[in-house]
N, C-alpha and C positions, 0 to 999 in steps of 0.2 A: 504494500500500500504506500502511495506517495504521501509525503509529510505535508500537512496543512500549515507549515511554517510561513511566517510573513515574508514578503519579498525582501524587505530591508534586511531582515536577519540573514537571509541567504546571500544577499549582496555582501554584507559584512563578512560572513563566513568564507565567501569566495576570495577575499582579499587578504587571506592569512599569510603572514610571513614569519612574524616573530611571536606574536601573542600579546594579549593585554585586555583585561576587562575590569569592571568595577569590583573591587575586593570586598569580601565579607569577612575579612580577617578579624578574629578575636584575639586580644592580647592576654587574656586570662588563661591560666592552666587549670583544667578541671581534672583533679586526681582521680575522680570516680570513672573517667573515661579510660584510664589506663590501669586500674586496679589489677587486672589479670597479669600485668607485667611485674608486679612487685615480687621480690624474692626475699627470703629471710636471711638476715646476717648470721654468720656462723657463731657470733658471740651472743646471740640471743637478744641483741639490743634493739630489735625492731626491724621493720622492712626497709629495704633499699631498692633503688631503681636500677635496672640492668640496662646498660647503654645499647647493647645489641637488640634487646627486646623493644626498647623505645624506637630505635631506628626502623625495625620491622613494622611496628604499628604506625609510625609516621608515614612510611612508604605505602602501607595499605590504605590509610586515610587519603593520601594524595591521589593514589590510583583511582579511588572511588569518588574523587571530586570534592571530598570534605576538607577543603583547604584550611578552614579555620581551626579544626582540630589538629590537622597535620602541623600547622605552624606552631600551635601550643606544644605539641609533643616534641618537635624538633628544638624548640627553645628550652624545654626541660632537659633534653639530651645534651644541649650545649652547657647547661649548668652542671650536669653530671660529669662531662668530660670537656672542661673549658680549654684544654690544650689541643684537642682533636679538631682537625679541619672539617671532618665529615658532617657533623651536625649543622655547621654553618653553611656548607655547600648545599645540603639537602634543604635547609631553610630558604636559601636564596632561590633554588629551583622552584620551590612551592610558592614563594611570593611572586615569582615570574608567572607561574600558572594562574595565580589569582589576580594578576595585573597590577601588583603593587611594586612597580619598578624601583622607586626610590629606596624603600626598605630592603629590597633585594640587593641593591648596590652595597648597602651597609653590611649585609650578611656575607656577600661575596668578598668584600674587603677584609672581613674578619677571617674568612677561610684563607685568603691570600697571605695574611699576616702569619698564619700558622703553617702554611705550605706554599711558599712563594712561587714554586715551579709547577703547581697543579694546573694542567691545561683546562680542566673542567671549570675551575674557578675563574680562569681568565676568559674562557668562552662565555660563562654565565654573566659576568659583569659586562662584557661587550654586548651581549644580547639585551641586558637591562638598559644600557646606555642608548641602544638603538630604539628601544621602546619609548624612550623619552626624546627621540629625535636629536640626540647628541652624538652624531656620527663621528665627529672628530675625536671625541673622547674614547670611542670604541676601538679605534685603530691600534692604540698602544697595547691593550690586553690581547687583541687578536694577534698582533705581531709576536708577542711573547709566547702565546699558545702555539703558533705556527712553528716557532723555533724548536718546540718539543715534538709536535706532530705535524710535519710539513705537508702531508698528504691527507689531511682531514677534510672531507668534503663539507662538513658542517661549518668549519671555519671559513672555507672558501666562500660558502653561501653568505656568511655574515659580512665578509668583506664586500661581496656584491651588493648586499642590502645597503651597507654604508655608502658605497659608491653611488647607488641610485639616489639615496637621500641627499647626497652632495651634488647631484646633477651630472655625475660622470657615468652616463648610461652605457657607453661603449665598453668602458673598463668593467662595469658590472656584468655585462653580458659575457665578456671573456672569462670572468671568475665563475659564473654559473656553468659555462661550457666546460671549464676545467674540472669542476666538481662532478658534472654529469659524465665526463669521461671516466671518473673513478667509480661512480654509482649510476650506471645507465638506467634511465627510466624512473629515477627518484621523483616522486610526485611534488615534493616541496620545491625542489630545484626547477622542475619543469614549470611550475606555477610562477616562481620568481623570475625565471627567464622570460616567460610570456608577458608578465606584467611590465618588465623592463622594456620590452619591445613596445608595449602599449604606451609607455611614457614618452617614447620617441615617435608615436603615431604610426608605427609599422605594424598594422593589424594583420596582414597576411603572414608576416614572420611570426607573430604571436600565436596565430592559429596553428601554423605548422609546428611550432615548438610544443604546443600543449595538446593538440587534438589526439595524437597517438596514445598519450598517457590517459587523457580524460575519457576516451571512448574504449579503453581496454576493460576487460571483465573485472580486473582488480581495482578499478578506479572507484572513488567515492564521490559524494555530493560536492565536496569541496572543489575537486578538479572539474567536475562537469559544470558547476555553476560559474566557475571562473571562465570556462570556455563560453558559456552562454553570455556572460558579461562582455567578452571580447567581441563576439558576433554582434551584440547589441550596439557597442561603441562603433563598430565598423559600419553600422546601418543595415545589417542583414537581420531584420526583425523576425523573418520566417525561421531562419536557422536558430536564432537565439531562443525563440519560443519552443522549437522542437527539442532542443537540448534541455532547456529549463523544465519541460514537462516530464523528463525522466525522473525528477525528484519532487516536483512541486505540484500542488493542485492548481486549478485554472485561475483562481483569484490571486494566488501568489505570483503566477506567471505574468498575469496582466499588470500587477503592481511593479514587477521588475522591468517589464518592457517600458512602462512610463518612466521609471528611474533611468534606464539606459538612454532614453531619448532626452531626458533632462540633462544628463551628463554630456551628451553629444552637443548640446546647444551652448555649453560653457566655452569660454576661451581655452586654448590649450593649456595655459598656465593654471587657470582655475581648475580645470579638469584634473591635471596632474596633482595639484594640491589635494584635491578630494580623494584621489586614489591613494596617495601616500598617507594621508590621514587615516583612511580606512585600514590600510595595512598595519599601522601602528596601534589602532584601537581595537583590532580583532584578535582572536586567539583560537587555536585549535583545541580540541579536547585533549586530555592528558595522554590518551593512547596515540594521538597523532602528532605530538610535539616534535618539532624538528631537532630537539636536543639543546 
């Protein structure tokens, strides 16, 4: 059954690159939510919290989309092991999932203070900077991470996103192609490459880059609705509607077609700003996070 989701939601979902939504984070720690993790001290002095168990519960909460509880659990884990980078790294990742980029930056910096060569912390803080449109600040941690893992396609993708945000679209497209050579058919890379072509007005190239991925049996609504958007921006409303109907009901399709036409009527600069803003304000589900 096709989802009756609103057209605007699917438009936003189609423009995912990094992630970001309004956070529902809670700063309080609820010990009753983690009681099963308590283990008895050998000296009989009462219960203590086990770091590994806290990390497992935090990961389960994050995977289930319960970001508020995951944040609380990871903060407790950081109290239990204040010299360990892992709780701060997991906290940063969860805050990124929840769209709280500024607090994620603080968490990633804490992880970097404890493990300055950790490429995941460098990649995480770069992603958080990009979520807040601070592309220039993202380049330094990306470079540090690339020094450790030079062929990481996720890092190459982040450089591409930074280049797009700074208006260097040809360079961005080269980065996405480099990453696709390492991971052919990667949906996130194909979407980012296609959207980069959109930013330069090259809709045929955008369609060529994304259509094979979006129309494959393994594709999801994210890729298909991005393709529908590109057809709509190109002015091919018939094909935009056909692809959109693969996931949406008729009311949502009609809503999206109106939106595509509205975007088409904007100046190129205004349209690009709208697309880049949607990229930063949208996020994939935890299962589809690009890392």
